[in-house]
VMD Tcl script that draws the C-alpha trace (Angstrom):
set ca {
  {-45.58 47.11 -24.16}
  {-45.48 46.02 -20.53}
  {-43.01 43.45 -19.29}
  {-45.66 40.73 -18.67}
  {-46.97 41.14 -22.24}
  {-43.46 40.96 -23.65}
  {-42.77 37.82 -21.64}
  {-46.04 36.23 -22.81}
  {-45.21 37.03 -26.44}
  {-41.81 35.37 -26.07}
  {-43.23 32.29 -24.32}
  {-45.89 31.79 -26.99}
  {-43.37 32.59 -29.73}
  {-40.95 29.97 -28.39}
  {-43.75 27.39 -28.34}
  {-44.66 28.09 -31.96}
  {-41.02 28.19 -33.03}
  {-40.59 24.67 -31.70}
  {-43.96 23.49 -33.06}
  {-43.48 24.87 -36.55}
  {-39.94 23.49 -36.63}
  {-41.43 20.06 -35.88}
  {-44.25 20.56 -38.42}
  {-41.93 20.93 -41.36}
  {-42.25 19.75 -44.95}
  {-40.49 16.56 -43.93}
  {-43.37 15.64 -41.66}
  {-45.92 16.32 -44.39}
  {-44.01 14.21 -46.90}
  {-43.18 11.45 -44.42}
  {-46.78 11.20 -43.24}
  {-48.14 10.87 -46.77}
  {-45.51 8.31 -47.81}
  {-45.80 6.11 -44.73}
  {-49.60 6.32 -44.50}
  {-49.75 5.05 -48.08}
  {-47.51 2.14 -47.06}
  {-48.95 1.32 -43.62}
  {-52.50 2.67 -43.68}
  {-54.09 3.18 -40.28}
  {-51.14 1.45 -38.58}
  {-49.03 4.54 -39.22}
  {-51.01 6.07 -36.37}
  {-48.81 3.99 -34.06}
  {-45.70 5.81 -35.33}
  {-47.49 9.12 -34.78}
  {-48.36 8.07 -31.22}
  {-44.75 7.08 -30.53}
  {-43.55 10.42 -31.91}
  {-45.90 12.28 -29.54}
  {-44.74 10.28 -26.51}
  {-41.07 10.70 -27.44}
  {-41.73 14.40 -28.03}
  {-42.95 14.74 -24.45}
  {-40.01 12.76 -23.09}
  {-37.43 14.78 -24.98}
  {-38.87 18.31 -24.95}
  {-39.84 18.53 -21.27}
  {-36.43 17.28 -20.16}
  {-34.43 19.58 -22.42}
  {-36.48 22.75 -21.84}
  {-36.43 22.37 -18.05}
  {-32.71 21.57 -17.86}
  {-31.64 24.42 -20.12}
  {-33.84 27.05 -18.51}
  {-32.69 26.01 -15.03}
  {-29.05 26.11 -16.11}
  {-29.54 29.43 -17.91}
  {-27.15 28.47 -20.72}
  {-27.61 26.78 -24.13}
  {-27.40 23.07 -24.77}
  {-23.81 22.94 -25.93}
  {-22.60 24.76 -22.81}
  {-24.46 22.32 -20.56}
  {-22.98 19.39 -22.49}
  {-19.47 20.83 -22.09}
  {-20.06 21.06 -18.34}
  {-21.06 17.41 -18.31}
  {-17.97 16.35 -20.25}
  {-15.38 18.79 -21.65}
  {-15.59 18.76 -25.44}
  {-18.97 17.03 -25.55}
  {-20.75 20.34 -26.12}
  {-18.60 21.10 -29.14}
  {-19.39 17.65 -30.54}
  {-23.12 18.16 -29.93}
  {-22.93 21.60 -31.55}
  {-21.33 20.17 -34.67}
  {-23.83 17.29 -34.83}
  {-26.82 19.56 -34.39}
  {-25.52 22.11 -36.88}
  {-24.80 19.46 -39.51}
  {-28.18 17.85 -38.89}
  {-29.83 21.26 -39.05}
  {-28.11 21.96 -42.36}
  {-29.28 18.63 -43.77}
  {-32.78 19.28 -42.48}
  {-32.76 22.81 -43.88}
  {-31.99 21.47 -47.34}
  {-35.25 19.54 -47.01}
  {-37.01 22.64 -45.69}
  {-35.91 24.66 -48.71}
  {-37.09 21.81 -50.93}
  {-40.47 22.00 -49.20}
  {-40.69 25.71 -49.92}
  {-40.20 24.96 -53.60}
  {-42.82 22.21 -53.60}
  {-45.27 24.49 -51.82}
  {-44.84 27.38 -54.24}
  {-45.14 25.00 -57.17}
  {-48.58 23.89 -55.96}
  {-49.76 27.32 -54.83}
  {-48.55 29.53 -57.68}
  {-47.27 27.17 -60.37}
  {-43.68 28.34 -59.97}
  {-40.79 25.97 -60.75}
  {-39.60 24.23 -57.57}
  {-36.14 25.79 -57.61}
  {-37.49 29.31 -58.21}
  {-39.91 28.96 -55.30}
  {-37.10 27.66 -53.09}
  {-34.86 30.63 -53.91}
  {-37.62 33.19 -53.31}
  {-38.50 31.60 -49.97}
  {-34.88 31.64 -48.85}
  {-34.79 35.35 -49.67}
  {-37.87 35.93 -47.49}
  {-36.33 34.02 -44.57}
  {-33.18 36.12 -44.87}
  {-35.26 39.30 -44.88}
  {-36.93 38.26 -41.58}
  {-33.54 37.96 -39.88}
  {-32.29 41.22 -41.35}
  {-35.26 43.16 -39.93}
  {-34.57 45.49 -36.99}
  {-36.56 43.38 -34.50}
  {-35.75 39.92 -35.81}
  {-36.86 38.15 -32.61}
  {-40.30 39.77 -32.63}
  {-40.66 39.16 -36.39}
  {-39.75 35.50 -35.95}
  {-42.25 35.08 -33.10}
  {-45.15 36.65 -35.01}
  {-44.36 34.90 -38.26}
  {-44.28 31.41 -36.75}
  {-47.53 32.02 -34.84}
  {-49.48 33.18 -37.89}
  {-48.13 30.43 -40.14}
  {-48.71 27.75 -37.50}
  {-52.34 28.72 -36.95}
  {-52.95 28.87 -40.69}
  {-51.52 25.39 -41.24}
  {-53.78 23.82 -38.62}
  {-56.96 25.47 -39.95}
  {-56.29 24.51 -43.57}
  {-55.32 20.93 -42.73}
  {-58.42 20.57 -40.55}
  {-60.58 21.36 -43.57}
  {-58.79 18.81 -45.76}
  {-58.94 16.14 -43.04}
  {-62.71 16.59 -42.81}
  {-63.04 16.48 -46.61}
  {-61.16 13.17 -46.89}
  {-63.61 11.35 -44.55}
  {-61.04 9.19 -42.71}
  {-62.09 5.97 -40.93}
  {-61.81 7.32 -37.39}
  {-62.60 4.05 -35.59}
  {-59.97 2.11 -37.50}
  {-57.44 4.92 -37.01}
  {-58.01 4.86 -33.24}
  {-57.71 1.07 -33.08}
  {-54.56 0.76 -35.21}
  {-52.89 3.61 -33.38}
  {-52.71 1.43 -30.26}
  {-52.90 -2.03 -31.91}
  {-51.05 -1.73 -35.23}
  {-51.35 -4.51 -37.78}
  {-48.01 -3.54 -39.34}
  {-44.80 -2.05 -37.98}
  {-41.99 -0.25 -39.81}
  {-38.82 0.78 -37.96}
  {-37.89 3.34 -40.63}
  {-41.29 5.01 -40.28}
  {-40.88 5.34 -36.51}
  {-37.28 6.60 -36.63}
  {-38.04 9.03 -39.46}
  {-41.16 10.52 -37.91}
  {-39.51 10.84 -34.49}
  {-36.38 12.33 -36.05}
  {-38.49 14.83 -37.94}
  {-40.38 15.67 -34.75}
  {-37.75 15.90 -32.02}
  {-34.45 15.15 -33.71}
  {-31.46 17.44 -34.01}
  {-32.08 21.12 -33.51}
  {-35.85 20.87 -33.00}
  {-35.82 20.03 -29.29}
  {-33.58 23.01 -28.57}
  {-35.40 25.62 -30.67}
  {-37.88 26.89 -28.09}
  {-35.56 26.74 -25.09}
  {-32.80 28.62 -26.90}
  {-35.33 31.28 -27.92}
  {-36.29 31.75 -24.26}
  {-32.64 31.98 -23.23}
  {-31.96 34.62 -25.89}
  {-34.89 36.61 -24.49}
  {-33.47 36.44 -20.96}
  {-35.97 33.92 -19.56}
  {-33.68 31.68 -17.50}
  {-33.11 30.29 -14.01}
  {-34.95 27.77 -11.80}
  {-37.69 30.31 -11.07}
  {-38.70 30.24 -14.77}
  {-38.83 26.46 -15.18}
  {-42.60 26.38 -14.63}
  {-43.28 28.97 -17.33}
  {-40.92 27.22 -19.72}
  {-42.72 23.92 -19.10}
  {-46.07 25.51 -19.98}
  {-44.54 27.00 -23.12}
  {-43.18 23.58 -24.10}
  {-46.60 22.04 -23.44}
  {-48.25 24.56 -25.76}
  {-45.75 23.82 -28.50}
  {-46.20 20.05 -28.13}
  {-49.98 20.51 -28.26}
  {-49.84 22.54 -31.47}
  {-47.49 20.06 -33.14}
  {-49.59 17.09 -32.02}
  {-52.82 18.61 -33.39}
  {-51.17 19.10 -36.78}
  {-49.75 15.57 -36.81}
  {-53.12 14.00 -36.10}
  {-54.97 16.11 -38.67}
  {-52.45 15.40 -41.41}
  {-52.44 11.68 -40.67}
  {-56.24 11.58 -40.83}
  {-56.28 13.52 -44.10}
  {-53.82 11.07 -45.67}
  {-55.62 8.05 -44.24}
  {-58.97 9.17 -45.66}
  {-57.45 9.32 -49.14}
  {-55.55 6.03 -48.85}
  {-58.61 4.29 -47.43}
  {-60.48 5.07 -50.65}
  {-57.89 3.11 -52.62}
  {-56.51 6.19 -54.33}
  {-52.86 6.21 -55.40}
  {-50.52 9.01 -54.34}
  {-48.13 10.71 -56.76}
  {-44.61 9.53 -55.78}
  {-43.18 12.84 -57.03}
  {-45.19 14.85 -54.47}
  {-47.09 12.55 -52.09}
  {-48.61 15.14 -49.71}
  {-49.90 17.19 -52.64}
  {-51.79 14.09 -53.78}
  {-53.46 13.83 -50.38}
  {-54.82 17.35 -50.51}
  {-55.83 17.16 -54.19}
  {-57.58 13.80 -53.90}
  {-59.36 14.92 -50.73}
  {-60.56 18.35 -51.90}
  {-59.91 18.66 -55.64}
  {-58.09 21.59 -57.18}
  {-58.88 23.76 -54.14}
  {-57.24 21.12 -51.98}
  {-54.14 21.23 -54.17}
  {-53.87 25.00 -53.69}
  {-54.43 24.55 -49.95}
  {-51.61 22.02 -49.95}
  {-49.37 24.63 -51.50}
  {-50.20 27.06 -48.71}
  {-49.71 24.44 -45.98}
  {-46.49 23.04 -47.42}
  {-45.00 26.47 -47.94}
  {-46.01 27.60 -44.43}
  {-44.53 24.46 -42.90}
  {-41.35 24.81 -44.91}
  {-40.64 28.51 -44.49}
  {-41.19 28.40 -40.72}
  {-38.86 25.41 -40.53}
  {-36.23 27.26 -42.55}
  {-36.46 30.05 -39.97}
  {-36.37 27.64 -37.01}
  {-33.56 25.49 -38.38}
  {-31.32 28.41 -39.28}
  {-31.87 30.23 -35.99}
  {-31.41 27.22 -33.72}
  {-28.46 25.73 -35.59}
  {-26.63 29.04 -35.36}
  {-27.29 29.27 -31.60}
  {-25.04 26.19 -31.45}
  {-22.46 27.24 -34.03}
  {-21.88 30.75 -32.69}
  {-20.26 29.46 -29.49}
  {-17.65 27.35 -31.27}
  {-15.28 30.29 -31.66}
  {-14.78 33.50 -29.72}
  {-16.33 36.49 -31.43}
  {-18.86 34.58 -33.52}
  {-21.73 35.62 -31.25}
  {-21.29 39.19 -32.53}
  {-22.04 37.92 -36.04}
  {-25.18 35.85 -35.35}
  {-27.23 37.43 -38.15}
  {-24.47 36.94 -40.71}
  {-24.12 33.29 -39.68}
  {-27.89 32.74 -40.04}
  {-27.91 34.33 -43.49}
  {-24.93 32.21 -44.52}
  {-26.63 29.07 -43.20}
  {-29.73 29.74 -45.32}
  {-27.67 30.56 -48.41}
  {-25.57 27.38 -48.15}
  {-28.56 25.07 -47.60}
  {-30.40 26.66 -50.52}
  {-27.39 26.33 -52.81}
  {-27.02 22.64 -51.92}
  {-30.69 21.96 -52.68}
  {-30.53 23.81 -55.99}
  {-27.58 21.61 -56.92}
  {-28.79 18.25 -55.58}
  {-32.56 18.33 -56.16}
  {-34.56 15.15 -55.33}
  {-36.79 16.93 -52.77}
  {-38.93 13.96 -51.69}
  {-35.94 11.67 -51.04}
  {-34.15 14.48 -49.19}
  {-37.16 15.04 -46.93}
  {-37.31 11.35 -45.95}
  {-33.57 10.85 -45.41}
  {-32.94 13.96 -43.30}
  {-35.68 12.98 -40.86}
  {-34.01 9.63 -40.30}
  {-30.57 11.24 -39.91}
  {-31.87 13.74 -37.37}
  {-33.24 10.85 -35.33}
  {-29.67 9.63 -34.87}
  {-28.66 12.89 -33.17}
  {-31.37 12.72 -30.50}
  {-29.80 10.00 -28.28}
  {-26.56 11.99 -27.99}
  {-28.06 15.41 -27.30}
  {-30.83 14.24 -24.98}
  {-28.46 11.85 -23.19}
  {-26.16 14.76 -22.34}
  {-29.08 16.74 -20.92}
  {-30.17 13.81 -18.76}
  {-26.71 13.50 -17.23}
  {-26.77 17.23 -16.48}
  {-30.21 16.89 -14.90}
  {-28.64 14.79 -12.14}
  {-26.16 17.51 -11.19}
  {-28.00 20.27 -9.29}
  {-24.81 22.33 -9.11}
  {-24.96 22.75 -12.88}
  {-28.62 23.78 -12.68}
  {-28.39 26.49 -10.03}
  {-29.83 24.21 -7.36}
  {-32.78 22.97 -9.45}
  {-33.71 19.32 -8.84}
  {-35.12 17.51 -11.85}
  {-38.13 15.14 -11.45}
  {-37.13 11.46 -11.42}
  {-40.11 10.53 -13.61}
  {-39.00 12.92 -16.36}
  {-35.46 11.56 -16.23}
  {-36.78 8.01 -16.60}
  {-38.98 9.01 -19.54}
  {-36.05 10.69 -21.22}
  {-33.85 7.63 -20.69}
  {-36.43 5.46 -22.45}
  {-36.35 7.84 -25.44}
  {-32.54 7.77 -25.55}
  {-32.28 3.98 -25.44}
  {-35.12 3.39 -27.90}
  {-33.86 5.90 -30.46}
  {-30.27 4.66 -30.18}
  {-31.40 1.12 -30.98}
  {-33.91 2.04 -33.69}
  {-31.63 4.66 -35.22}
  {-28.72 2.26 -35.45}
  {-30.90 -0.33 -37.14}
  {-32.14 2.23 -39.67}
  {-28.65 3.53 -40.38}
  {-27.50 0.06 -41.33}
  {-30.54 -1.24 -43.20}
  {-32.79 1.52 -44.53}
  {-30.84 4.73 -45.24}
  {-28.42 3.08 -47.72}
  {-31.45 1.74 -49.62}
  {-33.04 5.21 -49.77}
  {-29.86 6.79 -51.07}
  {-29.36 4.30 -53.91}
}
mol new
graphics top color blue
foreach p $ca { graphics top sphere $p radius 0.5 }
foreach p [lrange $ca 0 end-1] q [lrange $ca 1 end] { graphics top cylinder $p $q radius 0.2 }
display resetview
């Protein structure tokens, strides 16, 4: 394979790694739950998540690629010790999120094959471990996320069409909502760009040797592709859920997104849900484990030599916690909100670094992107704090 083809594969793979990390089981569950509560007005939360996604992803990808080092190293250069704190926060958030991802695998297999949730979760974890144990783990991860991501979009497109959503109302309420819910916004943004997700694609590029100011343009296009894929899936899933809710049909609280697919397209829809949920979950298990470990492995000298073992351990621990705790739907809602609390810290560190060209090998970051990122930091800090005090304790009761 020629060098340009290898580079293209990595760029596309990084985009899909980020996109499929964002399109996890948490997003499917959150979208179904909040669409049932807010109707077409949930489109406003989806719109905010897309805008915040742009503000966070473009800043982080460009800064990291220009610097040529991972997020925690940049943060340490901004303030000694900050990178270690960010690494711990992201890793803990990634672990919490991965518990939800494993739960999603179980829910998906239950719908697709009729397997008990915990059995499906354990089998999926074994598959994820096998991917990382393969000889060319990077290539396997790239291909796997691309195939699964494309499959999710096609299947959800069919279900969205079958549910006959009110498109005019959806468009109107997306920009002029009749109801607002802070928890919905924080949760959907946290599940989209919180924690490890914003770093997934950029860290994949760095691991492949794509770094330096001369590669910022290519990294930006890769980020744009990933954002586009994730946005398409968000819109399709929202429309599918809205079409069902608009008909006055009640969702099953034990598995809300499964209800959307079943009510929209019957038993076939339920099987399609299983395929979509499992695809979303297993790719997020891969993305969460990989990206979280890219943070953890720098905490101690010598850990980088044991990256694969750390990834396997990460998957095993998150699976064991889920098998012990259970409550998959609650887990998927809570971890999205918790990940939203990490975003202001991690993105804020990157924005400070963006104003120091010496840290970025002479690269000068666009003022407009810095301003957009600052808006995301301030908004998520305020909304996340409010949710932490008022909503998360209620969910955990």
